[in-house]
MARNUPA-173910 format. One record per residue (C-alpha): residue number from 1; residue in three letters; x, y, z. Coordinates in steps of 0.02 Angstrom, whole numbers. Layout:
- num,residu,x,y,z
- NUM,ALA,X,Y,Z
...
end
This chain:
- num,residu,x,y,z
- 1,MET,-1491,245,-2227
- 2,LEU,-1303,297,-2264
- 3,VAL,-1290,144,-2386
- 4,GLN,-1445,216,-2485
- 5,HIS,-1375,400,-2475
- 6,LEU,-1219,345,-2548
- 7,VAL,-1324,243,-2684
- 8,LYS,-1416,411,-2729
- 9,LYS,-1255,501,-2749
- 10,MET,-1166,377,-2845
- 11,ASP,-1348,387,-2970
- 12,ALA,-1320,564,-2996
- 13,GLU,-1119,568,-3014
- 14,MET,-1123,419,-3153
- 15,SER,-1265,485,-3224
- 16,ARG,-1160,648,-3256
- 17,TRP,-1016,579,-3278
- 18,LEU,-1043,424,-3411
- 19,HIS,-1113,477,-3598
- 20,PRO,-1230,364,-3668
- 21,HIS,-1176,394,-3834
- 22,HIS,-994,382,-3797
- 23,PRO,-915,209,-3865
- 24,LYS,-797,192,-3702
- 25,HIS,-947,232,-3580
- 26,MET,-1070,139,-3677
- 27,ASP,-918,-12,-3649
- 28,ILE,-891,14,-3480
- 29,ILE,-1079,-14,-3428
- 30,GLU,-1110,-147,-3545
- 31,LYS,-939,-253,-3464
- 32,GLY,-993,-173,-3296
- 33,HIS,-1190,-254,-3292
- 34,LEU,-1120,-418,-3374
- 35,ILE,-1026,-446,-3222
- 36,TYR,-1179,-378,-3118
- 37,MET,-1283,-504,-3199
- 38,GLN,-1161,-643,-3179
- 39,GLY,-1175,-633,-2994
- 40,MET,-968,-592,-2987
- 41,VAL,-989,-445,-2846
- 42,ARG,-972,-534,-2689
- 43,SER,-960,-482,-2499
- 44,ILE,-1000,-292,-2496
- 45,ARG,-938,-249,-2313
- 46,ARG,-913,-76,-2226
- 47,SER,-724,-35,-2205
- 48,GLY,-695,136,-2121
- 49,ASN,-755,287,-2229
- 50,GLY,-809,190,-2359
- 51,LEU,-869,28,-2429
- 52,LEU,-763,-145,-2481
- 53,ALA,-811,-251,-2602
- 54,ASP,-743,-407,-2682
- 55,VAL,-755,-444,-2889
- 56,GLN,-749,-610,-2957
- 57,ASP,-688,-570,-3127
- 58,VAL,-554,-652,-3247
- 59,VAL,-429,-585,-3116
- 60,PRO,-509,-550,-2947
- 61,VAL,-494,-371,-2889
- 62,GLN,-554,-286,-2733
- 63,VAL,-671,-119,-2746
- 64,ARG,-674,30,-2634
- 65,VAL,-803,163,-2641
- 66,ASN,-757,307,-2566
- 67,LEU,-909,371,-2447
- 68,GLN,-856,558,-2446
- 69,SER,-810,588,-2628
- 70,ILE,-858,448,-2775
- 71,TYR,-715,509,-2869
- 72,ASP,-590,440,-2761
- 73,SER,-644,261,-2768
- 74,GLU,-519,139,-2807
- 75,CYS,-515,-38,-2894
- 76,THR,-374,-148,-2885
- 77,CYS,-348,-159,-3087
- 78,PRO,-268,-30,-3181
- 79,ALA,-423,57,-3258
- 80,PRO,-463,225,-3230
- 81,PHE,-611,275,-3128
- 82,PRO,-744,220,-3167
- 83,CYS,-692,54,-3219
- 84,LYS,-820,-86,-3254
- 85,HIS,-794,-168,-3095
- 86,GLN,-822,26,-3005
- 87,ILE,-991,3,-3114
- 88,ALA,-1043,-184,-3061
- 89,VAL,-1026,-136,-2881
- 90,PHE,-1141,4,-2900
- 91,PHE,-1280,-86,-2980
- 92,GLN,-1252,-226,-2866
- 93,LEU,-1301,-82,-2740
- 94,TYR,-1442,-7,-2846
- 95,GLY,-1527,-161,-2888
- 96,LYS,-1558,-215,-2710
- 97,ASN,-1705,-87,-2717
- 98,GLN,-1716,-18,-2894
- 99,SER,-1726,-84,-3069
- 100,VAL,-1549,-99,-3137
- 101,HIS,-1648,-110,-3312
- 102,GLN,-1729,36,-3267
- 103,TRP,-1591,154,-3250
- 104,ILE,-1497,92,-3397
- 105,ASN,-1651,129,-3500
- 106,ARG,-1661,311,-3398
- 107,TRP,-1458,327,-3423
- 108,LYS,-1471,289,-3616
- 109,ARG,-1621,422,-3659
- 110,THR,-1503,570,-3576
- 111,PHE,-1390,692,-3656
- 112,PRO,-1484,694,-3850
- 113,LEU,-1362,726,-3976
- 114,ASP,-1352,884,-4076
- 115,GLY,-1239,945,-4193
- 116,LYS,-1108,1012,-4078
- 117,GLU,-1082,861,-3988
- 118,ASP,-1019,739,-4141
- 119,GLN,-839,749,-4145
- 120,GLU,-816,641,-3997
- 121,MET,-973,508,-4021
- 122,ASN,-963,362,-4096
- 123,LYS,-984,369,-4295
- 124,GLY,-1116,235,-4301
- 125,MET,-1229,286,-4179
- 126,LEU,-1226,454,-4249
- 127,ASN,-1263,397,-4408
- 128,MET,-1394,313,-4336
- 129,LEU,-1482,441,-4244
- 130,GLU,-1479,561,-4399
- 131,GLU,-1562,433,-4510
- 132,LYS,-1697,433,-4352
- 133,ASN,-1740,619,-4419
- 134,GLN,-1775,540,-4598
- 135,LEU,-1908,420,-4533
- 136,THR,-2068,413,-4625
- 137,ALA,-2240,441,-4535
- 138,GLU,-2239,233,-4545
- 139,GLN,-2066,207,-4468
- 140,GLU,-2113,334,-4344
- 141,LYS,-2281,255,-4282
- 142,VAL,-2189,84,-4293
- 143,LEU,-2084,157,-4159
- 144,SER,-2210,224,-4039
- 145,VAL,-2270,39,-4024
- 146,TYR,-2114,-2,-3957
- 147,GLN,-2107,165,-3832
- 148,HIS,-2306,136,-3795
- 149,GLY,-2265,-44,-3757
- 150,VAL,-2132,-8,-3643
- 151,ASP,-2218,145,-3547
- 152,LEU,-2382,45,-3515
- 153,VAL,-2277,-86,-3435
- 154,GLU,-2159,10,-3324
- 155,GLN,-2298,117,-3271
- 156,THR,-2414,-8,-3221
- 157,PHE,-2277,-96,-3129
- 158,HIS,-2216,61,-3040
- 159,HIS,-2396,90,-2987
- 160,ALA,-2420,-79,-2897
- 161,VAL,-2264,-74,-2832
- 162,LYS,-2268,112,-2768
- 163,ASN,-2435,76,-2683
- 164,ARG,-2439,-102,-2635
- 165,PRO,-2268,-160,-2628
- 166,ASP,-2285,-332,-2541
- 167,SER,-2461,-381,-2599
- 168,PHE,-2524,-340,-2754
- 169,ASN,-2601,-473,-2859
- 170,LEU,-2478,-512,-3019
- 171,PHE,-2620,-591,-3105
- 172,TYR,-2726,-449,-3082
- 173,LEU,-2578,-341,-3119
- 174,TYR,-2564,-415,-3309
- 175,SER,-2749,-407,-3351
- 176,LYS,-2737,-232,-3324
- 177,ILE,-2609,-230,-3456
- 178,THR,-2698,-335,-3580
- 179,ASN,-2858,-233,-3560
- 180,SER,-2752,-91,-3586
- 181,LEU,-2664,-171,-3765
- 182,ASN,-2854,-211,-3830
- 183,ASP,-2888,-30,-3784
- 184,LYS,-2761,50,-3911
- 185,GLY,-2816,-15,-4067
- 186,TYR,-2694,21,-4175
- 187,TYR,-2790,46,-4340
- 188,GLN,-2660,-47,-4464
- 189,TRP,-2694,-243,-4374
- 190,GLU,-2521,-294,-4412
- 191,LEU,-2458,-181,-4285
- 192,THR,-2567,-260,-4132
- 193,PRO,-2469,-437,-4117
- 194,LEU,-2291,-330,-4125
- 195,TYR,-2360,-212,-3987
- 196,HIS,-2420,-349,-3909
- 197,LEU,-2238,-448,-3924
- 198,VAL,-2149,-288,-3850
- 199,VAL,-2271,-279,-3695
- 200,ASN,-2265,-457,-3661
- 201,ILE,-2062,-470,-3655
- 202,HIS,-2056,-329,-3564
- 203,VAL,-2168,-391,-3430
- 204,LEU,-2083,-569,-3436
- 205,TYR,-1908,-472,-3396
- 206,ARG,-1998,-356,-3260
- 207,LEU,-2083,-518,-3172
- 208,VAL,-1909,-612,-3173
- 209,GLU,-1834,-460,-3100
- 210,PHE,-1973,-433,-2977
- 211,ASN,-1927,-635,-2918
- 212,GLN,-1753,-582,-2871
- 213,ARG,-1802,-451,-2749
- 214,GLN,-1949,-557,-2672
- 215,GLN,-2005,-723,-2704
- 216,ARG,-2165,-759,-2769
- 217,ILE,-2099,-913,-2880
- 218,TRP,-2252,-1023,-2905
- 219,GLU,-2376,-865,-2931
- 220,SER,-2245,-787,-3052
- 221,LYS,-2234,-954,-3142
- 222,GLN,-2404,-974,-3189
- 223,LEU,-2399,-806,-3268
- 224,VAL,-2237,-829,-3349
- 225,HIS,-2315,-985,-3450
- 226,THR,-2477,-871,-3477
- 227,ILE,-2366,-743,-3552
- 228,LEU,-2280,-855,-3660
- 229,ALA,-2419,-906,-3748
- 230,GLN,-2489,-756,-3781
- 231,MET,-2313,-730,-3846
- 232,ASP,-2356,-874,-3958
- 233,GLN,-2530,-812,-4016
- 234,ALA,-2427,-629,-4038
- 235,ILE,-2280,-734,-4158
- 236,ASN,-2422,-811,-4264
- 237,GLU,-2507,-660,-4296
- 238,LEU,-2353,-563,-4378
- 239,PRO,-2353,-540,-4537
- 240,LYS,-2252,-639,-4643
- 241,PRO,-2131,-568,-4727
- 242,ALA,-2103,-449,-4594
- 243,PRO,-2134,-246,-4671
- 244,PHE,-1946,-175,-4657
- 245,SER,-2007,-24,-4556
- 246,PHE,-2030,-184,-4415
- 247,ASP,-1838,-186,-4421
- 248,PHE,-1835,-38,-4286
- 249,ILE,-1918,-112,-4178
- 250,TYR,-1828,-293,-4198
- 251,GLU,-1673,-183,-4159
- 252,LYS,-1748,-139,-3992
- 253,LEU,-1812,-315,-3974
- 254,VAL,-1653,-407,-3996
- 255,GLU,-1572,-286,-3852
- 256,ASP,-1715,-339,-3716
- 257,LEU,-1704,-518,-3756
- 258,ARG,-1517,-501,-3719
- 259,GLU,-1561,-415,-3549
- 260,LEU,-1684,-552,-3530
- 261,LEU,-1530,-687,-3541
- 262,PHE,-1432,-600,-3445
- 263,LEU,-1552,-611,-3285
- 264,GLU,-1511,-808,-3268
- 265,GLU,-1622,-830,-3137
- 266,PRO,-1788,-853,-3082
- 267,PHE,-1865,-967,-3238
- 268,SER,-1716,-980,-3339
- 269,ASN,-1804,-1131,-3457
- 270,GLU,-1933,-1004,-3488
- 271,MET,-1845,-864,-3529
- 272,LEU,-1743,-984,-3646
- 273,THR,-1927,-1043,-3729
- 274,ALA,-1949,-860,-3761
- 275,TYR,-1771,-816,-3829
- 276,TRP,-1798,-1001,-3952
- 277,LYS,-1991,-919,-4015
- 278,ILE,-1949,-747,-4059
- 279,TRP,-1764,-790,-4141
- 280,ASN,-1825,-951,-4224
- 281,PHE,-1990,-875,-4301
- 282,VAL,-1971,-685,-4286
- 283,PHE,-1796,-618,-4300
- 284,THR,-1767,-748,-4464
- 285,ARG,-1639,-613,-4558
- 286,LYS,-1492,-669,-4586
- 287,THR,-1414,-512,-4565
- 288,LEU,-1491,-514,-4356
- 289,ARG,-1444,-676,-4343
- 290,LYS,-1257,-682,-4402
- 291,ARG,-1237,-520,-4273
- 292,GLU,-1317,-621,-4137
- 293,LEU,-1198,-770,-4149
- 294,ALA,-1056,-643,-4153
- 295,PHE,-1130,-567,-3972
- 296,ALA,-1143,-746,-3912
- 297,GLU,-1001,-814,-3942
- 298,GLU,-910,-654,-3862
- 299,THR,-1032,-661,-3717
- 300,VAL,-993,-871,-3688
- 301,LYS,-814,-822,-3672
- 302,LYS,-842,-722,-3532
- 303,SER,-973,-812,-3442
- 304,ASN,-984,-948,-3314
- 305,PRO,-1004,-1136,-3398
- 306,ASP,-1192,-1139,-3353
- 307,SER,-1223,-957,-3411
- 308,LEU,-1391,-967,-3537
- 309,TRP,-1263,-884,-3652
- 310,HIS,-1210,-1042,-3691
- 311,VAL,-1384,-1114,-3747
- 312,ALA,-1397,-927,-3826
- 313,TYR,-1241,-979,-3951
- 314,SER,-1300,-1144,-3962
- 315,PHE,-1464,-1085,-4052
- 316,GLN,-1389,-958,-4144
- 317,SER,-1254,-1089,-4195
- 318,PHE,-1402,-1204,-4251
- 319,PHE,-1479,-1055,-4359
- 320,GLN,-1304,-1060,-4459
- 321,GLY,-1336,-1241,-4485
- 322,ASP,-1186,-1265,-4370
- 323,MET,-1246,-1430,-4283
- 324,LYS,-1082,-1492,-4214
- 325,LYS,-1052,-1315,-4133
- 326,ALA,-1245,-1312,-4073
- 327,LEU,-1216,-1460,-3977
- 328,ASP,-1034,-1429,-3930
- 329,ALA,-1097,-1252,-3852
- 330,LEU,-1224,-1357,-3719
- 331,GLU,-1083,-1493,-3666
- 332,SER,-1040,-1385,-3522
- 333,CYS,-1223,-1383,-3472
- 334,ALA,-1269,-1552,-3560
- 335,VAL,-1398,-1600,-3409
- 336,GLU,-1479,-1444,-3362
- 337,GLN,-1497,-1383,-3529
- 338,PHE,-1549,-1538,-3611
- 339,PRO,-1727,-1485,-3670
- 340,VAL,-1663,-1401,-3786
- 341,VAL,-1612,-1537,-3892
- 342,PHE,-1815,-1569,-3899
- 343,LEU,-1803,-1421,-3988
- 344,TYR,-1685,-1463,-4126
- 345,LEU,-1772,-1651,-4136
- 346,GLU,-1960,-1560,-4164
- 347,HIS,-1871,-1439,-4305
- 348,PHE,-1793,-1579,-4396
- 349,GLN,-1965,-1691,-4375
- 350,GLN,-2060,-1546,-4467
- 351,GLN,-1938,-1548,-4616
- 352,LYS,-1913,-1727,-4610
- 353,ASN,-1735,-1682,-4600
- 354,TRP,-1682,-1883,-4538
- 355,ALA,-1487,-1821,-4575
- 356,GLY,-1509,-1695,-4428
- 357,PHE,-1566,-1835,-4313
- 358,ASP,-1403,-1925,-4367
- 359,VAL,-1290,-1773,-4307
- 360,ILE,-1408,-1772,-4134
- 361,ALA,-1410,-1964,-4100
- 362,PRO,-1233,-1984,-3997
- 363,PHE,-1269,-1851,-3913
- 364,PHE,-1430,-1885,-3850
- 365,ILE,-1379,-2061,-3804
- 366,THR,-1219,-1983,-3697
- 367,HIS,-1323,-1858,-3596
- 368,PHE,-1495,-1936,-3590
- 369,LYS,-1490,-2045,-3442
- 370,GLY,-1416,-1901,-3328
- 371,TYR,-1550,-1790,-3398
- 372,PHE,-1689,-1913,-3361
- 373,GLU,-1611,-1967,-3208
- 374,SER,-1622,-1774,-3136
- 375,LEU,-1829,-1753,-3179
- 376,GLY,-1987,-1794,-3066
- 377,PHE,-2094,-1926,-3088
- 378,PHE,-2238,-1837,-3195
- 379,GLU,-2094,-1757,-3310
- 380,LYS,-2006,-1929,-3335
- 381,GLN,-2181,-1991,-3405
- 382,ASN,-2218,-1838,-3531
- 383,VAL,-2026,-1865,-3575
- 384,VAL,-2053,-2029,-3628
- 385,ASP,-2194,-1987,-3733
- 386,GLN,-2081,-1843,-3817
- 387,ILE,-1960,-1991,-3869
- 388,PHE,-2091,-2098,-3947
- 389,ILE,-2162,-1949,-4056
- 390,TYR,-2006,-1889,-4103
- 391,PHE,-1922,-2043,-4135
- 392,SER,-2066,-2148,-4233
- 393,ASP,-2050,-2071,-4397
- 394,TYR,-1869,-2064,-4407
- 395,VAL,-1854,-2255,-4363
- 396,GLU,-1974,-2294,-4493
- 397,LYS,-1890,-2178,-4625
- 398,THR,-1717,-2247,-4586
- 399,ASN,-1730,-2408,-4489
- 400,GLN,-1624,-2358,-4330
- 401,SER,-1741,-2476,-4226
- 402,HIS,-1581,-2491,-4109
- 403,LEU,-1585,-2296,-4070
- 404,MET,-1749,-2295,-4020
- 405,GLU,-1730,-2459,-3915
- 406,THR,-1579,-2390,-3815
- 407,ILE,-1676,-2226,-3769
- 408,LEU,-1828,-2318,-3709
- 409,ILE,-1726,-2441,-3616
- 410,GLN,-1644,-2321,-3532
- 411,SER,-1802,-2228,-3486
- 412,LEU,-1873,-2400,-3411
- 413,PRO,-2000,-2428,-3314
- 414,PHE,-2066,-2261,-3366
- 415,SER,-2041,-2325,-3552
- 416,ALA,-2135,-2484,-3522
- 417,LYS,-2291,-2459,-3616
- 418,PRO,-2214,-2378,-3772
- 419,LEU,-2069,-2508,-3785
- 420,SER,-2184,-2645,-3785
- 421,SER,-2274,-2566,-3919
- 422,PHE,-2131,-2529,-4020
- 423,LEU,-2055,-2724,-3999
- 424,LEU,-2235,-2790,-4045
- 425,SER,-2228,-2695,-4193
- 426,ARG,-2057,-2769,-4231
- 427,ASN,-2106,-2942,-4179
- 428,GLU,-1945,-2955,-4058
- 429,TYR,-2060,-3078,-3956
- 430,ARG,-1924,-3134,-3829
- 431,LYS,-1869,-2946,-3813
- 432,LEU,-2047,-2899,-3763
- 433,VAL,-2057,-3029,-3634
- 434,GLU,-1878,-2989,-3563
- 435,LEU,-1976,-2807,-3533
- 436,PHE,-2122,-2889,-3453
- 437,LEU,-2002,-2988,-3330
- 438,TYR,-1907,-2835,-3303
- 439,ALA,-2048,-2716,-3273
- 440,ASN,-2146,-2849,-3169
- 441,ILE,-2301,-2836,-3273
- 442,THR,-2411,-2952,-3236
- 443,ILE,-2476,-3108,-3365
- 444,ASP,-2652,-3015,-3330
- 445,ALA,-2600,-2818,-3369
- 446,ILE,-2523,-2885,-3526
- 447,GLY,-2689,-2909,-3627
- 448,ARG,-2746,-3088,-3717
- 449,GLU,-2734,-3011,-3900
- 450,VAL,-2541,-2980,-3835
- 451,LEU,-2521,-3155,-3758
- 452,LYS,-2609,-3238,-3900
- 453,ASP,-2488,-3150,-4027
- 454,ILE,-2336,-3198,-3927
- 455,GLN,-2405,-3401,-3905
- 456,ARG,-2435,-3401,-4098
- 457,GLN,-2268,-3324,-4180
- 458,ASP,-2152,-3390,-4039
- 459,PRO,-2227,-3500,-3917
- 460,GLU,-2068,-3540,-3830
- 461,SER,-2042,-3356,-3767
- 462,ALA,-2206,-3357,-3678
- 463,LEU,-2144,-3493,-3547
- 464,PRO,-2058,-3382,-3436
- 465,LEU,-2219,-3264,-3422
- 466,TYR,-2326,-3412,-3363
- 467,HIS,-2181,-3478,-3253
- 468,ARG,-2186,-3337,-3152
- 469,ALA,-2374,-3316,-3157
- 470,VAL,-2410,-3487,-3086
- 471,ALA,-2274,-3460,-2934
- 472,ILE,-2339,-3280,-2894
- 473,ALA,-2514,-3372,-2908
- 474,ILE,-2473,-3527,-2782
- 475,SER,-2374,-3393,-2667
- 476,GLU,-2536,-3300,-2621
- 477,LYS,-2603,-3466,-2549
- 478,ASN,-2800,-3408,-2572
- 479,ARG,-2944,-3538,-2655
- 480,THR,-2942,-3412,-2789
- 481,SER,-2733,-3402,-2820
- 482,TYR,-2763,-3577,-2853
- 483,LYS,-2863,-3578,-2962
- 484,LYS,-2784,-3468,-3064
- 485,ALA,-2624,-3554,-3055
- 486,VAL,-2721,-3699,-3115
- 487,ARG,-2780,-3605,-3271
- 488,TYR,-2593,-3524,-3324
- 489,LEU,-2541,-3723,-3284
- 490,LYS,-2644,-3783,-3409
- 491,LYS,-2589,-3641,-3523
- 492,LEU,-2426,-3704,-3508
- 493,ARG,-2474,-3872,-3557
- 494,THR,-2532,-3831,-3713
- 495,ILE,-2356,-3740,-3732
- 496,TYR,-2283,-3884,-3713
- 497,ARG,-2366,-3990,-3825
- 498,LYS,-2344,-3878,-3959
- 499,LEU,-2165,-3862,-3929
- 500,LYS,-2168,-4067,-3914
- 501,GLU,-2080,-4050,-3758
- 502,GLU,-2186,-4153,-3639
- 503,GLU,-2046,-4225,-3543
- 504,ARG,-1999,-4040,-3500
- 505,TRP,-2179,-4018,-3442
- 506,ASN,-2184,-4187,-3340
- 507,TYR,-2032,-4115,-3246
- 508,TYR,-2092,-3934,-3214
- 509,PHE,-2257,-4009,-3155
- 510,SER,-2208,-4137,-3035
- 511,THR,-2088,-4031,-2988
- 512,ILE,-2224,-3907,-2934
- 513,LEU,-2321,-4059,-2850
- 514,GLU,-2170,-4106,-2748
- 515,GLU,-2142,-3912,-2686
- 516,THR,-2338,-3897,-2646
- 517,LYS,-2389,-4076,-2575
- 518,ARG,-2420,-3994,-2401
- 519,LEU,-2552,-3859,-2499
- 520,ARG,-2695,-3966,-2516
- 521,ALA,-2808,-3837,-2562
- 522,PHE,-2704,-3820,-2721
- 523,GLN,-2689,-4009,-2739
- 524,GLU,-2859,-4004,-2754
- 525,GLU,-2883,-3857,-2872
- 526,CYS,-2773,-3966,-2978
- 527,ARG,-2861,-4127,-2984
- 528,ARG,-3024,-4033,-3018
- 529,GLY,-2937,-3945,-3155
- 530,LYS,-2889,-4144,-3195
- 531,LEU,-2688,-4102,-3210
- 532,ILE,-2701,-4245,-3098
- 533,ASP,-2739,-4415,-3126
- 534,GLU,-2797,-4396,-3308
end
């Protein structure tokens, strides 16, 4: 109860002390939020008449929160109260029971500017607000779409958590939201997908935030995939090119996507997917992308090696056409974030940009094996299928067969089928047989047409397959397997004769007979098959 009282007191004082339009205050909140989102606040504990917290910043600091007077709180950093570390500790305490994202949004809406306050306010912010007073009716309507969407999500989640905090059904909650979406009926068709996009981004944010407090991962993950599918549909239905009036909402969505990435876990892959989709297909204007590149670059400098912002920086570098920087940004998390490379390959494949494949190839070869070994059984099979799809056209157009072969060999045994098709298409029969032997693919599983093709084009390469098949059949020691062994021996005899290697056949077969002289049933099957006493 004491901590809850403290949080309530800190909330009131921080809201009163910090001004959302003051550049220094905005900077403190942003930096404090970044420290909090990166999990840098450690070990909060009681100490005398206050709380102590360790903050693992670039230079580690210790924060002491005074329970009697917030203003007498201290930090070992040289900055005055409130510093970014104290803000981070406040967010850590506040976020245990409430939404930090909501607090920041509420704080941003406090202290609306009027003409008397403009002397100390950020000029850029002030200009934007002055421009807002001159918005057209169309621009006001577009902005209302954003606020409607945010309010719908916040109110629905708030009501659910308030009434049934531990047991509400997430899918039912989402269905209520989507039903409300369909009831709104904005009369201009182009606003509907924009509204859907706003709502789904905010639902995704609330789901991620919710699972940081209550672990309902499996249920939430199913819903996250549904949300991503709905976002795809909304993106496809957005008017292209977008009207200039959409810029007002796009500016807000840029901030929302940043907040989403700062959450980090859980569903990091899905959050990155949402970020990629929107920046790839919606935020295509150069000014937006250049600004986001600069933001991502600065954020990476302050982030951990496994931060999602390394991937965001990679995306933004990719959008600027700097493939080298895009791949360099992934080096610190190459195994964990390797699927990002598939996004780039898909993009290059659609554009038939084979030079892009050339740039990616060294990175792919270097890190693919580590990534592949980290996957589960079914994931490995899916990845192999993806590789074959992405690289087939590239190999055909550039004749870089060694690259495909190297990747598929690294994926064995999961890649046995596509690798065999690849080798067969290139008439590389000896490598194909080596693959069959390595992958323990039986001669019956290979298929008649493939065997005939091998025997016709390169008969000698088929010998090891039949030698192994004979040995396996004999080792099973039953009448059926002996008959099978005789059938394989006849094939071998035909191949040796075709190669004019009867002596090798005679030596091989006599050795077989010597080793199996006690297997009367096998010897009898050889006589029946006219392999003996011909």
